[in-house]
VEXSEGU-9006 format. One record per residue (C-alpha): x, y, z; residue in one letter. Coordinates in Angstrom, 1 decimal, padded with zeros to 4 digits. Layout:
# VEXSEGU-9006
[[X,Y,Z],A],
...
END
This chain:
# VEXSEGU-9006
[[-019.3,-001.9,-009.3],M],
[[-018.3,-002.9,-005.9],N],
[[-014.5,-003.0,-005.8],L],
[[-014.4,-006.3,-003.9],A],
[[-016.3,-007.8,-006.9],S],
[[-014.1,-006.2,-009.5],Y],
[[-010.7,-007.0,-008.0],F],
[[-011.3,-010.2,-006.0],L],
[[-014.5,-012.1,-006.8],D],
[[-014.0,-012.1,-010.6],H],
[[-011.2,-014.7,-010.0],N],
[[-013.8,-017.2,-009.0],L],
[[-014.3,-020.0,-010.0],P],
[[-011.6,-020.3,-012.6],E],
[[-008.7,-019.2,-010.3],R],
[[-010.3,-020.3,-007.0],A],
[[-007.3,-022.5,-006.1],H],
[[-004.6,-020.2,-007.5],K],
[[-002.4,-018.5,-004.9],V],
[[-003.5,-014.9,-004.5],A],
[[-001.0,-013.8,-001.7],V],
[[002.2,-015.0,-000.2],R],
[[003.5,-013.7,003.1],Y],
[[006.4,-014.6,005.3],T],
[[006.2,-013.2,008.9],P],
[[009.5,-012.1,010.5],P],
[[011.3,-015.2,011.6],G],
[[008.4,-017.4,010.6],G],
[[007.4,-019.8,007.8],L],
[[005.8,-018.6,004.5],E],
[[002.0,-018.5,004.4],Q],
[[-000.1,-018.5,001.2],S],
[[-003.8,-018.0,000.5],Y],
[[-005.8,-018.8,-002.6],T],
[[-008.3,-016.5,-004.2],F],
[[-011.1,-018.7,-002.8],H],
[[-009.7,-018.4,000.7],Q],
[[-009.3,-014.6,000.4],M],
[[-012.9,-014.4,-000.9],H],
[[-014.3,-016.3,002.0],V],
[[-012.1,-014.4,004.5],W],
[[-013.3,-011.0,003.1],S],
[[-016.9,-012.2,003.3],N],
[[-016.5,-013.1,006.9],R],
[[-014.9,-009.8,007.7],V],
[[-017.8,-008.1,005.9],G],
[[-020.3,-009.9,008.0],N],
[[-018.2,-009.1,011.1],R],
[[-018.3,-005.4,010.3],L],
[[-022.0,-005.5,009.7],R],
[[-022.4,-007.0,013.1],S],
[[-020.6,-004.0,014.5],M],
[[-023.3,-001.8,012.9],Q],
[[-021.1,-000.5,010.1],L],
[[-023.3,001.2,007.5],R],
[[-022.7,001.8,003.8],E],
[[-020.5,004.9,003.3],E],
[[-019.2,004.8,006.9],D],
[[-015.5,005.4,007.0],R],
[[-013.1,002.6,008.0],V],
[[-009.6,003.7,009.0],L],
[[-006.8,001.2,008.4],F],
[[-003.5,001.3,010.4],A],
[[-001.9,-002.0,009.5],L],
[[001.4,-003.4,008.3],D],
[[001.5,-005.4,005.0],D],
[[-000.1,-008.7,005.9],T],
[[-002.8,-011.0,004.4],P],
[[-005.1,-009.5,007.1],E],
[[-004.7,-006.1,005.5],F],
[[-006.1,-007.5,002.1],A],
[[-008.9,-009.5,003.8],A],
[[-010.1,-006.6,005.9],H],
[[-009.6,-004.1,003.1],W],
[[-011.9,-005.9,000.7],F],
[[-014.2,-006.9,003.5],G],
[[-014.9,-003.3,004.3],A],
[[-015.4,-002.4,000.7],L],
[[-017.6,-005.4,000.2],R],
[[-020.2,-004.0,002.6],V],
[[-020.0,-000.5,001.3],G],
[[-017.5,001.0,003.7],G],
[[-015.3,003.9,002.6],V],
[[-011.7,002.9,003.3],V],
[[-009.0,005.4,004.5],A],
[[-005.4,004.3,005.1],M],
[[-002.7,005.7,007.4],M],
[[000.9,004.9,008.1],N],
[[000.6,002.9,011.4],P],
[[004.1,004.0,012.4],G],
[[003.4,007.7,012.8],V],
[[003.5,009.5,016.2],T],
[[000.7,009.4,018.7],S],
[[-000.3,013.0,017.9],D],
[[-000.7,011.9,014.2],D],
[[-002.9,009.0,015.3],W],
[[-005.1,011.5,017.1],A],
[[-005.2,013.6,013.9],Y],
[[-006.2,010.8,011.6],Y],
[[-008.9,009.5,014.0],L],
[[-010.4,013.0,014.4],E],
[[-010.0,014.0,010.8],Y],
[[-011.5,010.9,009.2],T],
[[-014.2,010.5,011.9],R],
[[-014.0,006.8,011.1],A],
[[-016.7,004.5,012.5],A],
[[-014.3,001.6,012.7],V],
[[-010.5,001.4,013.2],L],
[[-008.7,-001.6,011.8],V],
[[-005.3,-002.2,013.4],T],
[[-003.0,-004.7,015.1],A],
[[-002.5,-005.4,018.8],R],
[[001.0,-003.7,018.9],S],
[[-000.4,-000.4,017.5],Y],
[[-003.6,-000.6,019.6],A],
[[-001.6,-000.9,022.8],D],
[[000.9,001.8,021.8],Q],
[[-001.8,004.3,021.0],H],
[[-004.5,003.1,023.5],A],
[[-005.1,006.5,025.0],A],
[[-005.8,008.1,021.6],R],
[[-008.1,005.3,020.6],I],
[[-009.9,005.4,023.9],A],
[[-010.4,009.2,023.6],H],
[[-011.9,008.7,020.1],A],
[[-014.3,006.1,021.5],L],
[[-015.4,008.3,024.4],R],
[[-016.1,011.2,022.0],N],
[[-018.2,009.0,019.8],G],
[[-016.0,009.6,016.8],Q],
[[-015.1,005.9,016.8],L],
[[-017.8,003.3,017.3],R],
[[-015.6,000.2,017.3],G],
[[-012.1,-001.2,016.9],T],
[[-011.0,-004.3,015.0],V],
[[-007.7,-005.8,016.2],I],
[[-006.9,-008.2,013.4],V],
[[-004.5,-010.4,015.4],D],
[[-006.7,-010.5,018.6],D],
[[-007.9,-014.1,019.3],P],
[[-011.4,-013.0,020.1],L],
[[-011.8,-011.0,016.8],H],
[[-010.3,-014.0,014.9],C],
[[-012.8,-016.4,016.6],A],
[[-015.8,-014.2,016.0],I],
[[-014.8,-013.6,012.4],T],
[[-014.2,-017.3,011.8],E],
[[-017.7,-018.1,013.1],A],
[[-019.3,-015.7,010.6],M],
[[-021.1,-017.1,007.5],P],
[[-018.9,-017.8,004.5],E],
[[-021.4,-015.9,002.2],A],
[[-021.9,-012.2,002.4],C],
[[-024.3,-010.0,000.5],T],
[[-022.1,-007.5,-001.4],T],
[[-023.3,-003.9,-001.2],A],
[[-024.8,-002.7,-004.5],D],
[[-022.1,000.0,-005.0],S],
[[-022.1,002.2,-008.1],A],
[[-019.2,003.6,-010.1],L],
[[-019.8,007.1,-008.6],D],
[[-020.3,005.9,-005.0],D],
[[-017.5,006.8,-002.5],P],
[[-014.8,004.1,-002.3],G],
[[-011.4,005.0,-000.9],V],
[[-009.7,008.0,000.6],W],
[[-006.1,008.5,-000.4],L],
[[-003.9,010.8,001.6],F],
[[-001.6,013.4,000.1],S],
[[002.0,013.5,001.2],S],
[[001.4,016.4,003.6],G],
[[004.3,018.4,002.2],S],
[[002.5,021.7,002.9],T],
[[000.9,020.7,006.2],G],
[[-001.1,017.8,007.6],K],
[[-002.0,015.1,005.0],P],
[[-005.3,015.8,003.2],K],
[[-007.7,013.0,002.2],A],
[[-008.4,012.9,-001.5],C],
[[-012.0,011.5,-001.8],M],
[[-012.3,008.9,-004.6],H],
[[-015.3,007.1,-006.1],V],
[[-015.1,003.4,-007.1],N],
[[-014.8,004.2,-010.8],G],
[[-011.5,006.0,-010.3],D],
[[-009.7,002.7,-009.4],F],
[[-011.3,000.7,-012.2],I],
[[-010.5,003.4,-014.8],F],
[[-006.8,003.5,-013.9],N],
[[-006.5,-000.3,-013.6],T],
[[-007.9,-000.7,-017.1],E],
[[-005.9,002.2,-018.6],R],
[[-002.5,001.9,-016.9],Y],
[[-002.1,-001.6,-015.3],A],
[[-003.6,-003.6,-018.1],K],
[[-003.1,-001.4,-021.2],A],
[[000.3,000.1,-020.5],V],
[[002.1,-002.3,-018.1],L],
[[000.5,-005.3,-019.6],G],
[[000.2,-007.0,-016.2],I],
[[-000.9,-010.6,-016.6],R],
[[-002.0,-013.6,-014.7],E],
[[001.4,-015.2,-014.4],D],
[[003.0,-012.2,-012.8],D],
[[004.3,-012.1,-009.3],V],
[[004.4,-008.6,-007.7],T],
[[006.5,-007.3,-004.8],L],
[[006.5,-003.8,-003.4],G],
[[009.0,-001.5,-001.6],V],
[[006.4,001.1,-000.5],P],
[[003.8,-000.1,001.9],K],
[[000.1,-000.7,001.2],L],
[[-001.2,002.4,003.0],F],
[[000.4,004.4,000.2],F],
[[-001.9,004.4,-002.8],G],
[[001.0,003.8,-005.2],Y],
[[001.5,000.4,-003.5],A],
[[-002.2,-000.4,-002.9],T],
[[-002.5,-000.2,-006.7],G],
[[000.6,-002.0,-007.9],T],
[[000.8,-004.6,-005.1],N],
[[-002.8,-005.4,-004.4],L],
[[-005.4,-004.1,-006.8],M],
[[-003.5,-004.5,-010.1],F],
[[-002.3,-008.1,-009.6],P],
[[-005.7,-009.3,-008.4],W],
[[-007.4,-007.6,-011.3],A],
[[-005.8,-010.1,-013.6],V],
[[-005.4,-013.1,-011.2],G],
[[-001.7,-012.5,-010.5],A],
[[000.0,-013.2,-007.1],T],
[[001.1,-010.5,-004.7],T],
[[003.9,-011.0,-002.2],C],
[[003.8,-009.1,001.1],L],
[[006.1,-008.5,004.0],Y],
[[005.5,-006.5,007.2],S],
[[009.1,-005.5,008.0],E],
[[010.4,-002.0,007.2],R],
[[011.8,-001.9,003.7],S],
[[015.6,-002.0,003.8],T],
[[018.0,-003.1,001.0],P],
[[018.7,-006.4,002.7],E],
[[015.0,-007.1,003.3],I],
[[014.0,-006.3,-000.2],V],
[[016.8,-008.3,-001.8],L],
[[016.0,-011.3,000.5],A],
[[012.3,-011.2,-000.6],H],
[[013.3,-011.0,-004.2],I],
[[015.4,-014.1,-003.7],A],
[[012.5,-015.8,-001.9],R],
[[009.5,-014.9,-004.1],Y],
[[011.1,-014.5,-007.6],K],
[[008.8,-011.5,-008.5],P],
[[008.4,-010.5,-012.1],T],
[[007.3,-006.9,-011.2],I],
[[009.0,-004.9,-008.5],L],
[[007.4,-001.6,-007.3],T],
[[010.2,000.6,-006.2],N],
[[011.3,004.2,-005.5],V],
[[014.5,006.0,-006.5],P],
[[015.9,006.0,-003.0],T],
[[015.6,002.3,-002.6],M],
[[017.0,001.6,-006.0],I],
[[020.1,003.5,-005.1],H],
[[020.4,001.8,-001.7],R],
[[019.9,-001.6,-003.3],M],
[[022.7,-000.9,-005.8],L],
[[025.0,000.2,-002.9],E],
[[024.3,-003.0,-000.9],H],
[[026.9,-005.8,-001.2],P],
[[024.1,-008.4,-001.5],A],
[[023.0,-006.8,-004.8],C],
[[025.9,-008.4,-006.5],D],
[[025.0,-011.9,-005.4],T],
[[021.2,-011.8,-005.5],T],
[[019.5,-013.4,-008.5],D],
[[017.4,-010.7,-010.1],L],
[[016.7,-012.6,-013.3],S],
[[013.0,-013.1,-012.4],S],
[[012.2,-009.4,-012.9],L],
[[010.7,-008.4,-016.2],R],
[[010.0,-004.8,-015.1],M],
[[010.6,-002.3,-012.3],V],
[[008.3,000.5,-011.5],L],
[[009.5,003.8,-010.0],S],
[[007.5,006.8,-008.8],A],
[[007.2,009.1,-005.8],G],
[[010.1,011.3,-006.9],E],
[[012.2,011.9,-010.0],A],
[[014.4,009.0,-011.1],L],
[[017.9,010.3,-011.8],P],
[[019.3,009.3,-015.2],A],
[[022.5,008.2,-013.7],E],
[[020.7,005.8,-011.3],L],
[[018.8,004.3,-014.3],Y],
[[022.0,003.6,-016.1],R],
[[023.6,001.9,-013.0],R],
[[020.5,-000.3,-012.5],W],
[[020.2,-001.4,-016.1],T],
[[023.9,-002.1,-016.3],E],
[[023.6,-004.4,-013.3],R],
[[020.3,-006.1,-014.2],T],
[[019.4,-005.4,-017.8],G],
[[015.8,-004.7,-016.5],V],
[[014.0,-001.5,-017.5],E],
[[012.8,000.9,-014.9],I],
[[009.4,002.4,-015.9],L],
[[009.6,005.8,-014.3],D],
[[006.1,007.4,-014.0],G],
[[004.2,010.0,-012.0],I],
[[000.9,009.8,-010.2],G],
[[-000.7,011.4,-007.1],S],
[[-003.2,010.8,-004.4],A],
[[-005.4,013.3,-006.3],E],
[[-005.5,011.0,-009.4],L],
[[-005.1,007.7,-007.6],F],
[[-002.2,006.4,-009.7],H],
[[000.2,006.8,-012.6],I],
[[-001.1,009.0,-015.4],Y],
[[002.2,009.7,-017.2],L],
[[004.9,007.1,-017.7],T],
[[007.6,005.5,-019.7],N],
[[006.2,002.3,-021.2],A],
[[007.7,-001.2,-021.6],P],
[[010.2,-001.1,-024.5],G],
[[009.8,002.6,-024.9],D],
[[011.9,004.3,-022.2],V],
[[013.6,007.6,-022.9],K],
[[016.2,008.4,-020.3],L],
[[015.6,011.7,-018.4],G],
[[011.9,011.8,-019.2],T],
[[008.6,010.6,-017.7],L],
[[007.5,009.4,-021.1],G],
[[004.0,009.9,-022.5],R],
[[000.4,010.2,-021.0],P],
[[-001.4,007.0,-020.1],V],
[[-004.1,006.6,-022.8],P],
[[-007.4,008.0,-021.5],G],
[[-005.7,010.9,-019.7],Y],
[[-005.3,014.4,-021.3],T],
[[-002.3,016.5,-020.2],L],
[[-001.7,020.2,-020.7],K],
[[001.0,022.6,-019.6],L],
[[-000.3,026.0,-018.7],V],
[[001.1,029.3,-017.4],D],
[[-000.1,031.3,-014.4],D],
[[-003.1,032.5,-016.4],H],
[[-004.2,029.1,-017.5],G],
[[-002.9,029.5,-021.1],T],
[[-001.1,026.6,-022.7],E],
[[002.6,027.2,-023.1],V],
[[004.6,026.5,-026.3],A],
[[006.4,023.2,-026.7],Q],
[[009.8,023.3,-024.9],G],
[[008.6,025.9,-022.4],E],
[[008.1,025.0,-018.7],I],
[[004.5,025.0,-017.5],G],
[[002.3,023.7,-014.8],T],
[[000.8,020.3,-015.5],L],
[[-003.0,019.9,-015.4],I],
[[-004.6,016.4,-015.9],V],
[[-008.1,015.7,-017.1],G],
[[-010.2,015.4,-020.2],T],
[[-011.8,017.7,-022.8],D],
[[-014.6,015.1,-023.2],D],
[[-017.3,015.6,-020.7],P],
[[-018.4,012.0,-021.1],W],
[[-014.9,010.4,-020.7],A],
[[-014.0,008.6,-017.5],G],
[[-011.1,009.8,-015.3],T],
[[-009.6,009.0,-012.0],S],
[[-009.6,012.5,-010.6],N],
[[-010.7,012.8,-006.9],A],
[[-013.8,014.9,-006.3],W],
[[-012.2,016.9,-003.5],G],
[[-010.3,017.1,-000.3],Y],
[[-012.1,016.2,002.9],H],
[[-012.9,019.3,005.0],R],
[[-010.9,021.7,002.7],D],
[[-013.3,023.4,000.3],R],
[[-010.9,026.2,-000.7],A],
[[-008.0,023.8,-001.6],K],
[[-010.5,021.6,-003.4],S],
[[-011.6,024.5,-005.6],R],
[[-008.0,025.4,-006.3],D],
[[-006.9,021.9,-007.3],T],
[[-010.0,020.3,-008.9],F],
[[-011.4,022.6,-011.5],R],
[[-014.1,020.9,-013.4],G],
[[-012.7,018.0,-015.3],A],
[[-009.1,019.1,-014.6],W],
[[-006.7,018.5,-011.7],T],
[[-004.1,021.1,-011.3],H],
[[-001.0,019.2,-010.0],T],
[[001.5,021.9,-009.2],G],
[[004.2,019.9,-011.0],D],
[[006.3,021.7,-013.6],Q],
[[007.2,020.1,-016.9],F],
[[008.3,020.8,-020.4],R],
[[007.6,018.7,-023.5],V],
[[010.6,017.7,-025.6],D],
[[010.9,017.3,-029.3],E],
[[009.6,013.7,-029.1],D],
[[006.5,014.7,-027.2],G],
[[007.8,013.2,-024.0],R],
[[007.4,015.0,-020.7],Y],
[[010.5,016.2,-018.8],V],
[[010.0,016.8,-015.1],Y],
[[011.3,020.2,-013.8],C],
[[010.1,020.1,-010.1],G],
[[007.2,021.3,-008.1],R],
[[005.9,024.8,-008.7],A],
[[007.0,025.8,-005.2],D],
[[010.4,024.2,-005.7],D],
[[011.3,025.8,-009.0],L],
[[014.0,028.4,-008.3],L],
[[014.4,031.8,-009.9],K],
[[018.0,032.8,-009.7],V],
[[019.1,036.1,-011.2],G],
[[015.8,036.4,-012.9],G],
[[016.1,033.0,-014.6],V],
[[014.3,029.8,-013.6],Y],
[[016.4,026.9,-012.4],V],
[[015.0,023.3,-012.2],S],
[[016.3,021.6,-009.0],P],
[[015.9,018.2,-010.7],V],
[[018.3,019.1,-013.5],E],
[[021.0,020.2,-011.0],V],
[[020.4,017.1,-008.8],E],
[[020.8,014.8,-011.9],N],
[[024.1,016.5,-012.6],C],
[[025.3,016.2,-009.0],L],
[[024.5,012.5,-008.9],L],
[[027.1,011.9,-011.7],T],
[[029.8,013.2,-009.4],H],
[[031.7,010.2,-007.9],P],
[[031.6,011.7,-004.4],S],
[[027.8,012.3,-004.3],V],
[[025.6,009.5,-002.9],R],
[[022.4,011.6,-002.6],E],
[[021.5,015.2,-003.5],A],
[[018.6,017.6,-003.0],A],
[[018.7,021.2,-004.3],V],
[[016.6,023.8,-002.6],I],
[[016.1,027.5,-002.6],G],
[[016.7,029.5,000.6],V],
[[016.1,033.2,001.1],E],
[[019.2,035.2,001.8],R],
[[019.3,039.0,002.0],D],
[[015.9,039.1,000.4],G],
[[016.9,037.0,-002.6],L],
[[016.6,033.2,-003.3],V],
[[019.9,031.4,-003.4],T],
[[020.5,027.7,-004.3],T],
[[021.8,025.2,-001.8],V],
[[022.9,021.7,-002.6],A],
[[022.2,019.3,000.3],C],
[[024.6,016.4,-000.2],I],
[[025.1,013.0,001.3],V],
[[028.8,012.3,000.2],P],
[[030.3,008.9,-000.4],T],
[[033.4,010.3,001.5],E],
[[033.9,013.8,002.9],R],
[[037.2,015.3,001.7],T],
[[038.9,018.7,002.0],E],
[[037.5,021.1,-000.6],G],
[[034.7,018.8,-001.7],L],
[[032.2,021.7,-001.6],D],
[[034.2,023.8,-004.1],R],
[[034.9,020.7,-006.3],A],
[[031.1,020.0,-006.5],I],
[[030.4,023.6,-007.5],Q],
[[033.0,023.5,-010.2],D],
[[031.7,020.2,-011.4],F],
[[028.2,021.6,-012.0],V],
[[029.6,024.8,-013.6],K],
[[031.5,022.7,-016.1],S],
[[028.3,020.8,-017.2],R],
[[025.4,023.2,-016.8],L],
[[024.8,026.9,-017.5],A],
[[026.8,029.0,-015.1],P],
[[023.8,030.4,-013.3],H],
[[022.6,026.9,-012.3],K],
[[025.5,025.9,-010.0],Y],
[[024.6,025.8,-006.2],P],
[[025.8,028.8,-004.4],R],
[[026.2,026.8,-001.2],F],
[[026.9,023.2,-000.4],V],
[[025.9,021.5,002.8],R],
[[026.8,017.9,003.8],F],
[[024.5,015.5,005.6],Y],
[[024.8,011.9,006.8],E],
[[021.2,011.3,005.7],V],
[[018.5,013.5,004.1],L],
[[015.2,013.8,006.0],P],
[[012.3,012.1,004.3],R],
[[008.5,011.8,004.8],N],
[[006.6,008.6,005.3],D],
[[006.4,008.1,001.5],R],
[[010.1,008.3,001.0],G],
[[010.3,011.7,-000.5],K],
[[012.9,014.2,000.5],V],
[[011.5,016.6,003.1],A],
[[012.6,019.7,001.3],R],
[[010.6,022.0,003.6],G],
[[012.4,020.6,006.6],E],
[[015.8,021.2,004.9],L],
[[014.8,024.7,003.9],R],
[[013.6,025.7,007.4],R],
[[016.8,024.4,009.0],A],
[[019.0,026.5,006.7],L],
[[017.2,029.8,007.0],V],
[[019.5,032.3,008.7],G],
[[022.5,030.0,008.5],T],
[[024.0,031.0,005.1],L],
END
């Protein structure tokens, strides 16, 4: 069960000459590669890595933009039994040092611009023996050596339970942690979610807003389409509304992987009114809760459903989602078949329907497959706390409505207790976003005089006199009185992490002592 065989090689020979990937470099002409070309390219990369003494289960750290080179080297590393880890190449030099030391990768795969920018960190890792070699994918020497490698490559005899890919957590409570996954995790979710729920098919064309280093995008915009012989479209530029809309116009994707922030920014952009979005048959959203008002605006503009779901690095991908033709606004839908979900209290007891509980994901069947990681690298205590037997404790708070659908209430550490009563920040944020003067909103709890008080952090469409009081009155008129934000603070932009989520901890730390 080598992942290169499962996702790429199965397309041969029937789809050998079908386009697997399309890519347009900034300011350049479009490139396209067939499944046969990607197969041969990944074989040559595999042979090149073996010539560098890469052994099975050695770690290979990727720091690359979204290009065909990413796909060829990713599957090349997996083909020869390497364990792939992926980082955001645009992070700081200190973060580069962290990833190199933390992963203890045998080989770094990156591009010339990043290698030059972080040369000192890479050289330090090489001197210390942590790193044995570096592959610069756009270096002429590497390209020439790889091109000279044999077209055939013996694929490592990997098993379902062999180490495959490390996915990094968002690092919201510190440095990102690597969730260690085996090969079977990716196959399980592809079969259960991509094929059975999404119904992804050979004639689909996929495009993603999040980048491939993020497991959400690695799945939806590389693994899932190739699992059924569909075409993926890549771009290396930073995702902006104009860039995303331009690539939609160019590639005519049928499936767009998106996040709520970009959906909002796309709707706000003037080009959204003139861009032809008719090729889309579904839009996927994850990463943070999708506000109901944003869903309404999108569907009014496009007529295309947004399938809001939730996944995590700990479980590889989406395990709870709205399904095509079965979307209920304000919920995250139902469990993906094959996953068992429970809501429990602090003592591990299941809560009654309608009550808020912490979500755990797993299975009651000891023989059933799952996609749960088997632990965090170099963090035994956190591994024991999160991965408990067949169950992953997510830390996400939910309640189940009368239709059996899951309503997201926030992270356990974000849920606010105001006046002895719990308040869901997500509920207040959804209310705020219906106010005409609110562009973006994040509700957080900040300690004041020994008690937690709620603060609405707002990006306004236009700042006017008395807007803070008007916003508070607006919430009071629509939600229970204790749920209105006691303070309102205005921002030009909300801070976000490299996965696009609001950096609530950063907001909270900045507000301590200022209220």
